[in-house]
C-alpha positions in Angstrom: 67.1 97.6 96.7 70.6 98.3 97.8 72.1 99.3 94.3 69.0 101.8 94.2 70.1 103.6 97.2 73.5 103.9 95.9 72.2 105.7 93.3 70.2 107.8 95.6 73.0 108.5 97.5 75.2 109.4 94.4 72.4 112.0 93.1 72.2 113.8 96.4 68.9 112.0 97.8 71.0 111.8 101.3 68.1 111.6 103.6 66.6 108.8 101.8 69.8 106.8 101.1 70.4 107.1 105.1 67.1 105.7 106.3 67.5 102.7 103.7 71.1 101.9 104.7 70.2 102.1 108.2 67.1 99.7 107.5 69.4 97.4 105.7 71.8 97.6 108.7 69.0 96.6 111.1 68.0 93.9 109.0 71.6 92.5 108.5 74.1 94.1 110.9 76.9 92.6 108.8 76.1 93.9 105.5 79.4 95.6 105.2 78.6 97.5 101.9 75.7 99.5 103.8 77.7 100.1 106.8 80.8 101.7 104.4 77.8 103.6 102.3 76.4 104.9 105.7 79.7 105.9 107.1 80.7 107.7 103.7 77.3 109.6 104.1 77.9 110.5 107.8 81.5 111.7 106.5 79.8 114.0 103.8 77.5 115.3 106.5 80.6 116.3 108.7 80.2 113.5 111.2 83.6 111.9 111.1 83.7 110.0 114.4 80.5 108.2 113.3 81.8 107.7 109.6 85.1 106.3 111.3 83.0 104.1 113.4 81.0 102.6 110.7 83.7 102.4 108.2 85.7 100.3 110.5 82.8 98.1 111.2 82.9 97.3 107.8 86.4 96.6 107.6 86.3 94.1 110.2 83.3 92.3 108.3 85.2 92.5 104.9 89.1 92.9 105.4 89.7 92.4 101.9 87.9 95.4 100.4 90.5 98.0 99.2 88.0 100.6 98.7 86.9 100.3 102.3 90.4 101.3 103.5 90.6 103.9 100.9 87.3 105.6 102.5 88.9 105.2 105.8 92.0 106.9 104.7 90.0 109.7 103.4 87.9 110.1 106.7 91.3 109.9 108.7 92.9 112.5 106.6 90.1 115.0 107.2 90.9 114.8 110.8 94.6 115.4 110.1 95.5 112.3 111.1 98.0 111.7 107.8 100.1 108.6 109.3 97.0 106.6 110.2 95.2 108.0 106.6 98.7 106.7 105.0 98.4 103.4 106.5 94.9 102.6 105.0 95.9 104.0 101.6 98.9 101.7 101.7 96.5 98.9 102.8 94.1 100.0 99.8 97.2 99.7 97.5 98.3 96.3 98.8 95.0 94.7 98.2 94.2 96.2 94.8 97.3 97.6 93.2 95.6 98.8 90.1 93.3 101.4 91.5 94.7 104.7 90.5 92.6 106.6 93.3 94.5 104.5 95.7 97.9 105.4 94.5 96.6 109.2 94.1 95.4 109.4 97.8 98.6 107.7 98.9 100.4 110.7 97.1 98.7 113.5 98.8 
């Protein structure tokens, strides 16, 4: 079910993805991937505060997921907090030093 919603999200069915991510979180408030992707969806819709809140919860649950920090950095950078964004990108690189996207974001 979760993978299907990620596909919906990627293909632009954002309302359906949001509803299902929310249902997953209602059933399991510690589903870190659902929290992350719902945060990404809110970021895409311009609600950066809610995006940051959800992604921060995902990080609290799963602090070893490098891509969570990368997404957090992206949300923070959109709010012009470059120093905090850089900290998140550095954490992503620290956790997964082979991810080119993390280095690319850090270089921005």
